[in-house]
C-alpha positions, -999 to 999 in steps of 0.1 A, spaced: -157 506 811 -132 497 784 -140 460 777 -111 456 753 -87 468 779 -102 444 805 -98 415 780 -62 424 774 -55 426 811 -72 392 817 -50 376 790 -17 394 798 8 376 819 27 391 847 66 392 844 68 363 869 42 342 850 59 350 817 92 339 831 77 307 845 61 299 811 94 305 793 111 282 818 85 255 813 88 258 775 126 254 778 122 225 801 97 208 777 121 214 748 150 200 768 130 169 778 126 160 742 164 162 735 188 134 729 201 134 765 166 130 780 159 101 756 190 82 768 182 90 804 147 76 799 161 42 792 170 19 821 206 9 826 199 -25 811 180 -11 781 206 16 775 234 -9 772 213 -37 757 232 -38 724 267 -40 739 255 -65 765 241 -87 738 273 -83 718 293 -93 749 271 -123 755 277 -134 718 314 -130 722 314 -149 755 294 -177 739 318 -179 710 348 -180 733 332 -207 755 323 -228 724 358 -224 709 378 -233 740 354 -257 758 350 -287 733 327 -306 756 301 -277 759 278 -294 733 275 -327 752 269 -308 785 242 -286 770 225 -316 754 226 -338 784 189 -332 792 163 -320 766 128 -307 766 108 -309 733 141 -314 715 158 -283 731 186 -286 758 172 -280 793 196 -251 801 186 -233 769 149 -238 776 153 -222 810 172 -193 794 146 -187 767 117 -189 792 133 -164 816 142 -141 786 105 -140 777 92 -137 812 99 -99 820 87 -88 786 52 -100 793 50 -88 829 53 -52 818 19 -55 799 -9 -39 819 -36 -65 813 -60 -50 839 -66 -20 815 -81 -42 788 -119 -40 798 -121 -2 803 -102 8 772 -123 -13 748 -153 9 754 -144 36 729 -148 36 691 -115 54 686 -97 26 703 -112 0 679 -102 21 649 -66 24 663 -66 -13 670 -77 -21 634 -50 1 619 -24 -14 643 -34 -50 634 -30 -42 597 4 -26 602 16 -54 625 2 -85 610 0 -77 573 23 -48 563 52 -56 587 56 -93 579 55 -86 541 80 -58 544 104 -81 563 98 -109 537 106 -85 509 138 -71 524 149 -106 535 146 -119 499 162 -87 485 193 -89 507 197 -126 514 187 -144 482 216 -169 484 213 -176 522 180 -194 527 186 -205 563 196 -170 574 167 -156 554 143 -179 572 155 -166 606 151 -130 595 115 -137 582 107 -154 616 118 -122 633 94 -102 611 65 -124 621 71 -119 659 53 -87 666 59 -61 693 54 -68 730 65 -48 760 98 -31 750 79 -10 725 63 6 756 98 20 764 102 35 729 67 48 730 74 66 763 106 81 750 88 94 719 61 110 741 34 87 727 1 78 742 9 52 769 -27 39 774 -32 32 737 3 16 735 -5 -7 764 -37 -19 749 -20 -27 716 7 -46 734 -19 -67 752 -37 -74 718 -4 -83 701 5 -107 730 -28 -125 724 -25 -125 686 10 -137 689 -1 -170 705 -29 -175 679 -12 -163 647 25 -169 650 23 -206 641 0 -205 610 18 -174 597 52 -190 601 40 -219 580 24 -196 554 55 -173 550 82 -201 551 65 -231 535 41 -215 511 53 -181 500 90 -187 503 86 -223 491 114 -236 513 110 -273 506 142 -282 525 132 -261 555 96 -272 561 79 -261 593 55 -284 611 24 -267 626 23 -288 657 60 -282 665 56 -245 659 24 -242 680 40 -262 709 71 -239 708 49 -207 709 28 -221 738 60 -230 757 80 -199 751 51 -173 750 24 -190 770 43 -201 801 61 -167 806 28 -148 808 26 -155 845 62 -147 855 88 -119 856 126 -121 860 151 -109 834 182 -125 819 198 -131 785 221 -160 792 202 -180 766 221 -160 740 254 -171 755 243 -207 751 233 -202 715 266 -187 706 286 -212 726 272 -240 705 280 -222 672 314 -208 678 332 -225 649 304 -218 624 302 -182 634 339 -176 629 340 -195 596 310 -175 582 314 -141 599 305 -123 566 272 -141 563 264 -134 599 268 -96 595 248 -96 563 218 -104 584 221 -68 598 211 -53 564 175 -66 561 168 -59 597 180 -23 595 160 -18 563 129 -33 579 130 -9 608 136 22 587 110 13 560 83 1 585 87 31 608 87 57 580 56 42 563 37 37 595 45 71 610 34 91 580 5 69 572 -10 73 607 -2 110 607 -20 114 574 -51 94 585 -56 106 620 -40 140 625 -40 132 662 -18 156 682 14 137 686 7 106 706 -11 83 683 13 87 654 43 78 675 29 48 692 14 36 660 48 37 642 67 22 672 43 -7 677 45 -15 640 82 -12 639 93 -33 669 97 -71 667 97 -96 695 132 -111 690 128 -132 721 99 -152 706 116 -155 672 148 -168 689 129 -193 710 108 -207 681 138 -209 658 158 -228 684 129 -251 691 121 -258 654 155 -257 637 179 -264 666 203 -243 687 231 -247 661 210 -236 631 215 -205 609 179 -195 616 185 -192 653 217 -174 647 200 -149 624 172 -142 649 198 -136 676 214 -108 656 182 -88 660 188 -72 695 221 -58 682 203 -39 655 172 -30 675 185 -6 702 207 18 680 182 19 651 151 24 673 169 49 694 176 69 662 139 66 652 129 78 686 149 110 680 131 114 646 97 110 664 106 139 688 120 159 659 88 156 638 67 163 669 82 198 668 84 203 631 50 189 618 17 207 623 -5 185 645 -43 188 649 -54 209 679 -72 189 707 -103 210 702 -104 201 665 -105 165 675 -136 170 697 -155 188 670 -145 164 642 -155 133 660 -139 99 656 -126 106 621 -96 123 638 -82 89 648 -95 68 619 
């Protein structure tokens, strides 16, 4: 019996199987294309940037042609913030935190690989990311301390929830991404207040823009703690912010758009460094690299907006700068998602079998 012939026959594909395999390959290729990435976004996420821009314009128009809007908004306050805006900020944070799958936490913490990925993610999110944003904020906004502070506050608000959408579109590991989102949600409550004081008061030396720990902690507890148990979506808080700043926005439109520069630089620098660092360290086939770079790149603009409003006021430059974030986020991260899919096909990733034989070093 010809064993070599038998081996060939067992490996060979019938014409039907070959056609099916070819079709599957074509389908997998098309599923990674630009159209599939856009289709992977919900209607609201797909049009997030224009909707935020529309909310800004509507807020400016209301503030310009309704002179009594300030007195109406400030009729009732909670912790120094107008009641309608408190409601808007809470509801804006609410859906973000309901997407996190907290029930997965116990089971996933039983692997060493997870702990190594968590350690790397914490370094990228809570050390590398904030310092990169600090650097680009000072490099691009040296003469605008109030706007610069708002940008830095965005860099301190780490990724929760929407990063899961970008991770899914980039074909990343959903389970690992979910656990990182859970961890960042917890760390956000604990670290945002002290890190805000450290980056604004100590490193930046903003003597005229001092943060108080108690006020920052209260703001984080209100706008991140309360929404942990709820889930509805709206962005009308942005309309209220811009309604109260119509005149200042129109008078300083150039400064407002300068805020786009450091945020764009932050996304590009952070994603590039995180993606190739994790690729170099882990050589995991595809998933880990993409979710690592996405979780390190994304910022929680909702929390940054809420804290800036609570600390500096709804009519502050800091709140205005933080509100620019969602305009930059969607188009830039969509482009970075395309890059993730591109590098998935172009780079040589480790084979799954190699990971099994090489142990946990593969995802170090």
